[in-house]
N, C-alpha and C positions, 0 to 999 in steps of 0.2 A: 231654602229655607229662612221662613221670615226672621225678624228682628225677636221678635217676642219668643219663639221658640229657640230661637240662639242664645236667649238670656237664661231661659230656664235650663239649658242646658249646662250653659256655664256655673249656674248655681250647683247641679248637680254635680258635676265635677270639682267644684272647690270644696264640696261636703268631705268628699274622698279622702283629702288630707288630713284633716284633724280627726277623723275615724281612723284611719290607718296607723295615725301616728300614738292614738290612745292605746290600738289594740297590739303594737308592736312592745309599747311599754310596759304592757299588761303582760305579755310574753316573757320579757325579760326579765321583769322584776317579780312576777307573781307564779309565772311557770306554766299556768293555766288559766283557761276562762273562767269568770266569776262576776259577781255583783259588789261593788264597793259598800254596799251597805247592807245590814243583814235584814232590814226592813224590805228590801225587793224579793227576799223569799218567804217573809209572809204574802205579801201579794199573789206568787206564785202558787202557794200553799192554799190559800182560798180557791184559786182559779182551779186548780186542780180536783180539789174537793166539789166544784162545781160542775165541771165536766164530767166528773164521773158518779153526777146524780146525788151528790152528798149534801146540796143546798149551800147556801151561803153561810158556812159555817166553818170554822176553825178545827175543834171535834167535831168528825161528823155526827149527826143527829141532834147538834145543840147550834141551831142558828145565833146569830151575834152580829152586832155591826160593828167588826173591828176594822174597818176600812175607811180612813179618810178621803180615798180618792175612790170611791165604788164604781166609778167609771171604767177607770184602768183596769180593774178586779174583773169585769165583767168581759171587757175587751180581751184581755187574757183568757179568761176562760174560753172564749169564741176561739180563740187561737189554741187553746188547749184541747178542745174537742174536735178541733180539725187535724191538727198537725204534731199531737201531743205536747205536753208540759215540758219545756227543756228549755235551757238558755238560749238557744239558736232562735226559736220562735220569740222570744221576750225581747232581744236584741233588735229581731228584723223588725218588731211593732216601733220599738224604740227608734231607730232609726228611720223608717217608714214615716211618723210622726214629724221627727225633727225635718225631713227634706220637704215634706208636705207645708210645713210649718213656714221655711222659709219661701216657697214659691208663692203661697197668700199672702206672705208678707209683701213680697215685690209688688205684687198685685195691689195691696191694698195701699200701698206707697204711691203708686202710680194714680190711683183714685181719689187720691186726698192732694195730688198736684206735684209730686215728687218728680224731676225729670228721671228717664229710662237711665242713665248711668246712676243715680242717686238712688233708683229705686232697687238696682242690682244691686250694689254696693252693701245697703241695708241688709238685704238677703244674706249674702256673703258673709258680712259680718255677723251676722246671727250663728250660723254654722261655725264659723271660725270664733266664736265666744268659748272658753273654756267652758266653763259649767253647762252650756247647753249642748257641747260636744259629749260632757261627761253624762248628762240628761239620758243622750238618747243610747248610750251603753250601759245605762247605770241598773235598768230593771223598773224604773221610777217613773211616776206617770207624767214627768215634767214636759215632756215635748209633747202629749197629748193635750195639754192644758194650755201650752203655747200655741199649738193649732188653732184651737178654738178663740184663744184671744184674738188672733190674726184673722181668724175668720170675722169675728164679732166686727173688728177694725174695717174691713172690707166691707160687711154687711151695712154698717154705718154710713161709709163715705156713698156707698149708692142707695142710700136711705130707705132701706130695707128692714122695716121694723121689726116684723116678725121674725126675721133669719137673725136681725142683732139679738132679738131676746131668746132665740132659742139656742146660739153661740155660747151666750154669755151664762145661760142656766147650766147647758152642760158644762162649760169650763170650771163652775164650781162644784158639779159634781167630780170633777178630775181632778182639782185641786182647791179646796175651800177656801182659800185666803182670794180666789178670783170674786168671792162676794164683794168685795168691797169695790170692783171695776161696776159691778151692776147700776148703783146710782147714777153714776157718770154717764154711762150707757143712755142711761133711762130719759137724763134732761141735757145730752147732747144737743138734740133737734128741739125745736118750740116744744115745749113742755103741756100740751094742752091735755084736759082731762081724758079724752078719749085714747090718746097715746099711752098716756103715764097707767091707764087701767089695762091696756091689752097686754103692756111691756109687762106689769105685774102678774097679770094672769097666765102668762106663757112660761114666767120662771116658776111660780108656784107650782103649776100643772109638773115641769120639769124636778123640782125638789121634793114634791109632797111624797112620792111613794116613798122615798128613799127616809125622809124624816119618819114617816109612819113606821117604819120597818128599825128605825134608831129606837122610837118609843116603844114600840114591842119587845124588843130584846134587852134595851139598855136602860127602859124605864125616862130619858130622856130624849130631846127632839135632835140630838146631834150624837154621832155615834164615839162608842166607848173609849176608842183613839185619844179624841179631842179631851174627853172627862178625865183620861188618865194623866194627859200630859202637859193642861194648862196649869199653868203656874201663877194665875192670880187675875186682876182685870175684870171686867163687868162679868163676864163668863163663869170668872172664878166664883164671884159673889153669889152666882144662882146655885150653883152645888157645893156650898159653904165654905169657901176660904176668903178668909179676911185679910188685907193688907192696910198700910197706911195709905190716906188719899196722896200725899205727895209721890209714893212709888208709882199709885195708879198713873195720875195725871203730869207729873212732872219727871221723875229721876229715870223711869224704866222709855218714858217716849223720848228722850235725850238721848239715851243709852243705844235704843232702836234706831234714831235719826243718824245716830254716827257710825253704827255699825251698817247701814243702809248704804251710806255715801263710803264707805272703807270699802265694801263688798263690790259695788260699781266700778270703783277705781281698780279695784282688782282684777275686776273683770275686763277694764280696759281703763288705761288712765284717761281717756277721752269720753267715757259715757257720763260721768258726772254732769257733763256739758247737756246732757237731756233734761236736766232741772231747769236751765236758763232756757232751754229751746221750747218749752212749753208757752213762752210768753211770746216768741219769734213766730211760732207756728200759729198760734192764734190770729196774729196781725194777719200772716199771709194767707190763712185758709179758713179764718173765721171761728166764731165761737164752739163749733161743734168739736172741732178739732183738739180745740184748746181744753174745753170741759174734758175730754178723755186724757188729754195728757196730766191733768189734776191729781190722776190715781197715783202718779209717781210721787206726790207728795204724800197723800194721804194713806200710801201703804205701810210705810212704817209706823205712824202715828195708829193706825186701826189694830194691827199687830200687837203694839202695845200696848193698848186701852181694851181692845175686844176678848181678845182670847192669848195672851202670852205665853210662850212657851220657852224658844229660843228666837234668838235675832234673825232679821233676813238674812244673813249670811251663813247662818248655819248649815254645815254639810253642803259646800258649794252652793248655798242660795238656793235650796230645793223648796223652800216657800217664796222664792222670788222669780225664779226664771221664768215663769210665765209671763211676766212684764217686761221681759227682754224686747218683745216685739212692738211694746209699746214705746219702750225709750229710741229704738233705732228708728222708729217712725218719724218721732219727733226732730229727731238730729237729720233725717233725709230731708224732710220738709223745710226746717228750719234753716239748714246750713249749706243743703245741697244744690246744686245749679235749677234755674226754675223750670218747670214745664208749659207748654205752650198755653195750659188753660189756668196758669196763675191769673186772680184777678186783674182786671184792666187797670184797676190803680197801681198796681206794680208795674213799674218798669221793667223792660227786657233787659238781662244783665250785661254788662259791655264784656266786651273780649278777653278785657284783665280780669275782669269779676268771675268769668268762666273758667279761665285760666286756676286763678285761685282756687275756687271750689272743688276742681278737678283733683289738683294737688293737695287740698284736703282730705277728700276722699281716696287718693293714694297712700296718703301718710295713715289715716284710720285702719287699711286694712293692712300696710307693712308692721304697725305697731301689735294690731291684733294676732299676726303670726307669731310674733315674740312672746306672748301670752301663754301660748298654746304648750310650750314645751314643760313649762311646772305642773299646768293643768294635767298634762298627761301622766305626769309621774305620779301626782297625788290620786287620780284616778287608779292608777296600778295598785300604788300601796293600800289603796282601799281594798281593793280586790285582794291582795294577798293576805291582808289583815283576817278578811272575812273567809278565805279559803281556807288558812292556817288556824282558826280558831273555830269558829262557828260551823262550816262546813265539816271538819274534821271531827268535831264534838258529834254532830249529827249522825256520822256513818260510823264512829265508834261505837254510840250508843246503840244503832242498828245491829250491830256485831256483837257486841257484848252484853246488852241489858234483855230481859224477857220482854217478850212482843206485849205482854199484859201489863207491862210495867205505867205508872204513871209519873210525870215529870213536872215539877216544878222548876220555873225556871224565870230567869228575868230576859233572856234574849229568845223570844220564840221562833224567830224566822226559818233558818238553816237545821235548827234541832230538829224542829218537829216535822221539816219537809222531807229530809232525808230519814229520821227514824220511823217517821207514822206511827210514834205514840201519842197517847193522848196526853194534853199539856195543861198546866197549870198557870198562868200567867202572873206572875207575882207583880208585874207593874200596871194590870188591869187593862191593856189593851184588848184581851180577846176574852179576859173573867170579869165582867165588871163589878160582880160581887164583891171582892175583894177591896173596894172604893172605900167602904167606910171603916174597914180597918187599916187601909193605910193613912188613913187620917191621923192615927196614933201613933205614927211614924215606925219604927223597926218592931217595936214591942207587938204592935196589930198585926203586923207581917207573920212575926213569930207564932202569934195567936190563930191566924187565919192556916199556918200551914200544921200546925197540931190538930185543927179541927178537922182538914181537909186530908190529912195523914196521906201525902203521896209517898212514893217507893224511893224516889229517889231526887234529890234536890241540885239542879245546876247554875250557879251564879256566879258573878263577880264577886270575890271576897271582900273588895273594896267597897261594895254598895251596901255590904250587911255585915259587918262587922261585929256584930252583937252575935247576930243568929250565927255565924260559920264559926264561933269561936266556941260554940256550946258543944264539947267533943262528945257531950254522955248524949245529943240527940243527933248529929252527926258528924259520918264517918268518912273522911276523902277517900275516895277510890282512884281518882284519875284527874289529874290535872294538865292543862296547856297556857303557857307561858309566851307571849309575842317577843321577840328581841327587840322589833319597833314598832311602836303602837302610833297609828295613826289615827284610826276612825274607830276601835272596839271602845266599848265603854269602859274597860280597865284591861291592863298589861295580862291579867290572869284571870281564867275562869275555872273553876273546878266542880267536878262531880260527886256529890256526896251521897252516901246511903243513909237512910233515916233509921236511927235505931229504934227509937219508940216516939211517939207521938204526944205524949203527956207533957205540957210545959213546966 
């Protein structure tokens, strides 16, 4: 067996540890398999409709750009077409994406000049990162996005412009925050007009079909999920949200920057050193690698200014996990033992330096193991919460409410998936026509409910205190309360029958 294949095998074997740990804790805490977020069921519901011929629609026959990760939704639809829509299928694809991302990252680290031991540790460190292991089993798109980012890093190292642009464009379709990486990829090598034009043309070609679909179904060049969630920033201004300039340009960037550092440190106490490693990687491997590393500084600022929703650490860092390959690549190149292909101006490391680097690599992995235990519990409690509330309610609706009933809900995932009832999304993710009403606050939502007149309303009372207090309009018929709420939007969700539509 060659050394290259041996290291690949070691990465795959190492990945079994965190995945097994999370699955064991899931069984102990949740009692059954599931997803740690309701959003995972949204993807699967879209995918099942696509596989069954209902189009990219949440309610069959009503196309809507309700996914910020359309590439992941399409991949799940292909999986559902071949193997059926199921937890096993989704988790298999998530794990496959995680393993592939780690293997590609190892090759990217080698291509950028890291030694084989440092490249191997970077790959193992990726799969031993709690948020990354969470992402592999979460039913979310994060490992696919990380795989495409790692592929872009590898293509850039080999100076394959077309492949770099393709991977970067597809990464944006898997996780929209990856758009921040695109200018750094484009400018990493000598930015001639021809290179920039070709890069831009490839990215536009990748993104244009989905942008056109968004425009046709939501009236905006971005999905309805983004329009529904954005809380301010430049994108917020485009859709009519106004906020003080100090919030846009100072307060939120500072808060997001702190959240970014906190998330990096919680993922691994040494991971914030990746920000320092940008300078060292630039000196060791030149401008191209250093330029790409700058995305680690730009990420929280871009999130804060462009389209803020929650911070970089929100929900295990689901908006940031795709950048873990970049951070680990910086560390591997900056602090790992040097490879033989290091620039000639760099002297070979001394034996003492090599031992120190090896100890540092071992220390990183040892600390990574310690961080996995709390990550596994967070994952398991997320599954428990979603199974006990949203999944339970979806099955209850399927068993107790008429097949023709229309539901107005604020968590659309599992309830729609298991009940297969048509839904009105009170948050606007798949019902974009509610957005103008939501600008008027709860009174606007109440007016929308009165106009659309659903049969039942299923919401967190804490989200809509005025609406749910109107007993002449809403009659509670069933409720679920979590004893320990870790991820759900509220501790209690209630099913109401709409008594009358008039406000």
